Structures are given as C-alpha cells and as structure tokens.
N, C-alpha and C positions, 0 to 999 in steps of 0.2 A: 254215505260217508260223513255227512254233516252231523247226523245224529250221534255218531261215535265221539264227536268232540264235546257233546253235552254230557256232563257227568252228574251224579247225585249232588255233589258239592255245588254245582252251578244251580241246580233246581231248588236247593235250599234257600237261595237268595232270590231277589226280585228281578224281574225283567223290566228294563226302562226303554220306552219308546220315545224317541226325540223327534218332534215335529217342528219344522221351521220353514218359512218363506221369507224372501229378502225384503219385500216392500208391502205396504198395505194395499197397494193396487193389485199385486199378485194375489193377496189373500182374498180380495173381493172378486177378481175376474178369473183367476186360475184355480177354480174350485176342484178340478179333477186331480191336480197335484196333491191337494190336501186329502182327498179321498184315498188316493194310493198310499199316502203315508200312514193314515189311520188304519188302513187295511193290514198293515204289517203286524197288528195285534194278533191276527189269526195265525201268523207264522210262529209267534211265540207260543200260542196255545198248542199248535201242532207239534212243537218241540218238547212239550211236557209241562209248561207253566200253566197253572190255573188262571182263569181270567181275572180273578180278584187280586192276583199278585203281579199283574202287568200294570206298571205305572206309566202314565202318559204325561210327558212334559211338553207343553205347547205354549209356554209363556213367551217364547221368542218369536212368535208369529209377527211378521213385519219388521224383523231385525236382520241386518246384514251379518253374514258370517265372516267378514274380513277381520274381525277382532272379537275377543272374548269380553271386552269392556262393554258394559251395559246389557249383556245377555245373562239375565238372572237364571234362566232355565239351564243354560249350559254350565254356569258356575255351580249350580245345585247338583247337576249330573256329575261333574268332576269331583265335588266334595263327597258325594255318596259312594262313588267308585273308590275314592281314597280310603273310606271307612270300611270297605269290604262288604257293602250292602247290595251290590249289583252283581248279578250273575251273567247278564248279557245286555248289550246295548243294541237297539234296533234303530236303523235309519234308512230312509229310501236310498241314499247314496252318501258317499263320504262328504260331499260339499254341504250336506245338511248339517253336519256336526261342526265343521270348521273349514274355512278357506284360507287359513293362515298356518304355515308350516310349523311355527313355534307352538301354537295351540294344539295342533293335531299330533305332533310327535310327543308333546308332554302328556296328552291323553293316552297315547299308545304305551308310554313308559309306565304310567300308573296302572293301566289295564294288565300289562304284563306282570307287574308286581303283585296285583291282587287276583290274578287268574280270572279276568273278566273277558268274555267273548264279545265279538262285534259281528253284527249281521246287517247286510244291506240287501238290495233287491237281487243281487247276483249270487250271493253265497254267504257262508258262515266262516269266520276267521278266528284263529287263536293267536293273539299277539306273542305268545311264547314260542310259536312255531316260526322257524326262520323263513320258510317260503311264504307263509301267510303274512308275516311282518313285512317282508320285502314288497309284497303286492299291496298291502295297505299303505306303505310309504310312498309307492309310486302313485297310487290313487290320490293321496293327499297332495303330492307335488303337482300332479296334473290339475287338481281342483284349484290350487292357488294360481297356477299358470293360466287357467281358463279365466279367472277373475282379472288377471293382468291383461290378457288379450281383449277382454270386454272393455276395460278402461281405456286401453290404447285406441280401440276403434272409436269409442265415444269422444276421446280427446282429439283424434284426427278429424272427426266431423266438426268439432267446435273450432279448431284452428283453421279449417278450410273456409268455414263461414266467416270467421273473423278476418281473414285475409281479403275476403271480398267485401267486407263491411256490412254483411247481412246478419250478423249475430245480434240477437236482441238481449239487452241487459238492462239493469236499473238505470234510469235517467236522473240527472239532477233536477232540482226544482226549477220550473220555467220551461222545461221540455217534456213533451208527451208523445206517445205513439198514437197515430191516427188510424182510422178504419182501413187505410191502405197499408198498415204496418210500417209506415215511414215516420221519421221523427219530425215533429212540427213544434212551433212555439206554443206555449200554454195559451189556450183561448181566454184565460182570465186576464183582462187588460190591466188590473192592478198589479198582478205579478210581473207582467211584461214591463210596465212603467217603472216598477221598483228596481228591476234588474238593469234596465237602461240607465236609470239614475245612478245606480251603484258604479257601473263602469265609467260613466261620465265623471263622477266624483273622483274616482281613482285617476282618470286621465288628467283631471285638473290639479289634484293634490300631489300625485306621484308617490303616495305611501299608503299602505294598508291601514296603519294606525290613524292617519289623518282622515281616511275614509270612514272608519268606525266612529271617530269623534264627530265628524260632520253629521252622520246619521243620528248619533246620540243628541247633539245640540238641537237638531230639528225635531226630535221625538219620533223619528221614523222607525217602523218595524220592518223586519226582513222575513220573507216567506221560507218555509221548510216543509218537507214531507215527512210525516210520521212513519217510521219503519218498523215499529213494534207496537204491541198492545192492541186493544180492541178497536182502536181508531186507525189502524195501520193503513197507509195510503192517503189519508186525508191531509188537507192543507192546514198548516198552523202558522201563526205569526208571532215572532219574538224579537227581542233586541238583537242587533247585529253584534257578534263577537269577533275578536281578532282572528280566532281560529277559523270561523266560518268564512270570513273575508278572504283569508289565504286560500282555503279550499276552492272557493268560487273563482278566484283569479287564476289558479293553476289548473283548472279543469278545461281541457281542450274542447269539450262538448259545447261550451258557450261560444266557441269560435266556429261551430259547424263542422268540427272534425270528429271522425270516428277513430277510436284508439282501443287497443287491447294489449294486455301484457305489460302494463306500466308498473305494476306491483308484483313482487314475487315473494313467496313465503320464505322466511329466514333471511332474505336479502333486503326487504323493504322496497322503496321506490328505485327503479333502475334508471340508468341514463337513457335518453331518448333513442339512441342508436341501437339499444338492446330490446326495444319494444317489439312485440310480434307484428303488430299492425298499427299504422298511423296514416289515415286518409283525410287530408284537409278537404274542405268544401264538400263533405259528404251529405250534409243536410243544412237546414236553416239554422242560423245562430244569431247571437246578440251583438257580436263584434266580428271584425274581419280577422283573418289569420295573421296579417301583418301587425295588427294592433295587439293580438295575443302574444306574439313574439316580443313586441316592445314592452308589454307588461312583465313578461318573464325577465327581460333584461333589467328592468327597474327593480323588481323584487330581488334579483341577484345582487345588484349594486347596493341596495339597502342592507341586505344581509351581510355582505362583506364589510360594509362600513361599521356595522354593529360589532362584528367579530374583531375588527382591527382596533376599535376603541375600548374594548373590554380589557380591564386590568385586574380582574378578580382572581384570587388564589383558587386552588383546587377545592373540591367539595370537602375533603378532609382538612378543613381549616381550623383555626383556633377557637371558633365560636363554641361555647359550651352548651347552648340551648338550641342548636339548629334542628329544625323539624319539630320542635316542641312548643314554640310560642304561638299563642292564639290572640288575635287582635281583640281588645276589649270593646271596640266600637262596633265592628261589623260581625265579629265571630269567625272570621276566616283565618286560616293559618298564615303566619307571617314568614317571609323568606329572609335570607341572610345576604347582606352586601358588605363588602370589605373596603376599607379605606386606610390610608397611611396617617398615623398620628405620632409625631415625634419619632419618626423612623421605625415605627412598629406598625404591624398590620392589626387593626382592631375591627370588630364586627359592628354592624348596625342591623337592627331588626326592622324590616320594612313590610308594611301591608300594601302590596302592589298588585293584588289580583284584579281589582276593578280597573286599575290603570292598564294592565295587560289586556284584559278582555274587552273593556268598553271605552278605553282611552280617556278615562276620568282621572282627576288628580289622585295621588296616593292618599290612602286613608290616614296613615300616620307613620312616622319614622322615629324609632327609639334607639338612642345610643346604647350599644351593647357592652361597652367596656366596664362601666360601673355595675351593670346588672350581673355580668359574669363574675365580677369580683365578689359581689354580695352573695350570689348563689354558691360560689366556691367556698366562701367562708362559712356559710350555713351548713354545707355538706361536711366540712371538716369538724365543725362543732358538734354535729349530730352523730358522728361515728361512735359506736359503742366499743368497749374492749373486746367483745366477742368478734365483731367485724374486723377489728385490728388484727386479732390472732389469725383469722381467715386470710387477710391480706398478706401477712407475713408468711403463711404457709404457701400461698400462691407465689409469693416472691421467691421462696427457696426453690420451688418446683421449676419456675421459669428460668431461674439462674442455672439450675442443673441442665435443663434442656439447651440453653444457650451454650453452656460449656461443652455439651455433647456434640452440638452442631459444629462448633469451632474445631473440636477434635476431629470430626469426620472430614471437615474441609481440609485440614492439614494433612490427613492421610490420603485423601483422594487427589491432591495436587492443586495447582493454581488455576487450572482450566475449568474446574467445577463451579457451577453457578451457585450463589448463596441460596440456602433453603431455610424456610421458616420452620420453627420447631415442630409444628403440626404437619409438616410435609408439603406445604404450599410453596411453590417457587416464587421468590421475590426478586425484584430488580435491584440492581446495585445503585440505581440513581434515585431511589426513593427520597423524598423530602423529609428532613428530620422533623419529627412531630414531638412536641413537649406537652405533657399534661401532669397535674399534681396527683399524687397518691399518698394518703396518710400512712404513717408508719411510726413505730415506737423506738425511742432511743433513751436509755437510762431512766425509764419509767415516765418519760414525758412524751407528749404528742407533737410530732413534727410533720414535715411535708417532704416526701421524697420526689425527686424529679426524674422521670424516665424519658428515654428517647429511643427511637428506632432507626439507627443509621445502618444502611445496607442490609436491612432485614433481620438484625440481631438486637435483642433486648439488652440494654445495659442500664445500670443505675448511675446517676451522676451525683 
C-alpha cells in the first residue's frame, strides 16, 4: 500500500535523506544509529528513486532538534521542499527532523502544499491524507514531549544534588576542587593572601570604593580566572575594579556557603528567600558567615545612601550631546551629570570611568551649558533649505496625527488612556521635554519650540 502513495510526480523529484544526532558524543559513540539512518537510502531506491537522485543531508550531526536555529541542513531541506524540488523526505523517526511542534507543523504544511511524502522507519505518510497527517502530528507532539521529559529528569537530578550541596559548578578565584571533589582554598599562597587582604581592607574601610582605592594606591593586583580563550582556566592578575570588588563581596562562596538558584533568567538576582539552596559552612572559606552578613548590610546601607543623595533628572534630560562626547585626554566616553544653575537644570559632561572603576580622581569635568548652546547654534546655521522643507513636511504630518489622536480620544471617552500617534501607550505624567527645531516663517529661519505634554505633540 505504501507503493501506491508514490506517483510519477514524486519520482520526478529528488529524495532527501535527513541524518541527525543530537550531540557530538552521540556521533562518536552511537555509530549504530548513524548506520541505521544512512541505510534508509535503500528504502528510497526500493520505492523507485535512482541512487544518484537520493540527496543525503547530514550537516546537522551533533545539533539538537529543539530548534531550527543553527541547523543549516534542516533549513536547506525546508527551502527545497518549498521550491517543489523534493518528492519524499526520509528520516529514521520524526524526532530526527524536529523536536519542536512549531518547526514540525510548519514542515507538514509545506509538504502538504507541495505534495511531498514523508517516510520513517515505520511507514510512508502523505501529509495530504487526514489519517496520515493526524498520525504525523501525534508523533511530532510525542517527540517534543519526550524532550520535555528528558529535560525534567535532568533538571530534577540537578536540583536534588543542589539541595544536598553536592552539585559541582564553577568556583570563584581563590577556591578549587580537590582530589576528593570537595571545595578547598586555592593552594597558591599569593592568591590566598590577596583575598584575605581584600576582605580585611573592606572590614577597615567599610566601602567597596575605598577598598579599590586602597589597592590602587598600593599598586596591588587582584587575581582572576580566565573563562574564555586558549588560556581558559589559567590564573591572571589585573587591577581591582569596583565591579569585581562588588562581585567578590556578594559571593557567599567566600564565606564557605554553597548556594544555587540565586539568579534566574529574565528576573535577574532573586531575593535570598527564593533561592533553591543555601547551605552555610558547607566548605572552607575566607570569612565567616556572620562577617559576610555584615558585609551585605554595609553594602546595602551604602547603596541606599547613594540613592537618597542623588538628585539627577531622568535620562531624557536637556543635555544635547549625551552619549556622544568622548574625553580628549583618555579617549573614554563621558557621562552626563546635572546641576541647578539660576533655577534651571544644566548639564555637565564628566569623564568618571576611572573614578568608578579604579577609585581615581575624575579625568575632567566640562560645563555643558555653553557647549550645548554653541552646538545648537551650529546646527541651526548648517540647516539647508531642503532640510527645512523636510522638517515642515514632518511638522504637518505630526500635527495631523496629533489631531487624529485627539479626535479618537474625544470619541472613546475620558477613561481612555492617551496614545502616541505611532500606537505606543504613553503615561499622562510624562515630564514636559523641550527641544529646538528649525522652521521657516516669512522666508526667514527661526526656531520652533516643541513639547510633549501627556504624550501629544504640540508647537509652542
């Protein structure tokens, strides 16, 4: 009955044999699976395809079928099926082609449109037949569910070992795994003494920035492990930065505690009560757990103090060159700080990278009020008549959109939230932002002032 599904139209096109194994280890060790997949070529010959018209796609060996991303062989197969070049697709089982329902059902749709058959170890299927399509859909769903169950079993094993504190993972510099698979202090005495000095300095100064400054004043280097490149895993020494100091102070491993689940994708660092596992005194450390808790309290107090003293406006401030200014002394990008000058908020451009990272003095501070005025004047003078015409055209279009939004708001009632002309919802509490836009009046160049109150553009 399978031979009845193969028609002359199918034989006029090529047969594609798709071969895949999920990992390189399977490719090396599970050679029998590869032999079984390549043996399906004989099935295609038995159905009437000449051997030279059987195309073998094995570029995806060692690639997971959980997604089509990165699988060049599968993408090539789908493209050729879409072009009507394929008469039949051969695979050992459905999971060889895809373990994702979206990829699998998309392939089924394309096969149905181009009248392409699908063959696995158990039979031959026509996606245009309801019964065959139903069976193929069930196989694809079961293949994805099988991958889910495998992941859940592996995840369950990881969580079980983590709750017991036996899960091995990357360790911070200063801690290593011994022959007994337990965590020990790094046998390098220079590394140990540097870390002990680091925690003693923080205990004395009470601030991460002061600790970084003390290391910089004494010319001391801090150890780190290379995690990428040809020297991965080797020990390197570099200047202590503020970021690395914070990471070291907040890592419970240095207090001899095992932890797991501190960070979660899309959520970042979780509160301690939401961690999966936290076992104090699980191995040797450089400080006690009580000292670690005291360090966290100090860091929290310092952070709250900084947040309470900050009086800078939002990122969308009046600075004209924010993110564009580069320091002429060191070549680093300068940040923007705001201050009040004659009851107005004015920007200053500050090169503070070295101060932030290495606790050194700021490279330079440049008042931004006069610079912004000079750059704004230069922009106005350099505007051409063609650019002015474009600005006027945009002016008219934005005004029409604003009028349309206002009309829609009046029709929909007062409970409707303001909407930006492009369709993005805006809050009614937006800060009014002013900026100059050149425009023409009576043949002369002037300056139009625009603002955005409550998400609606208006000209003032």
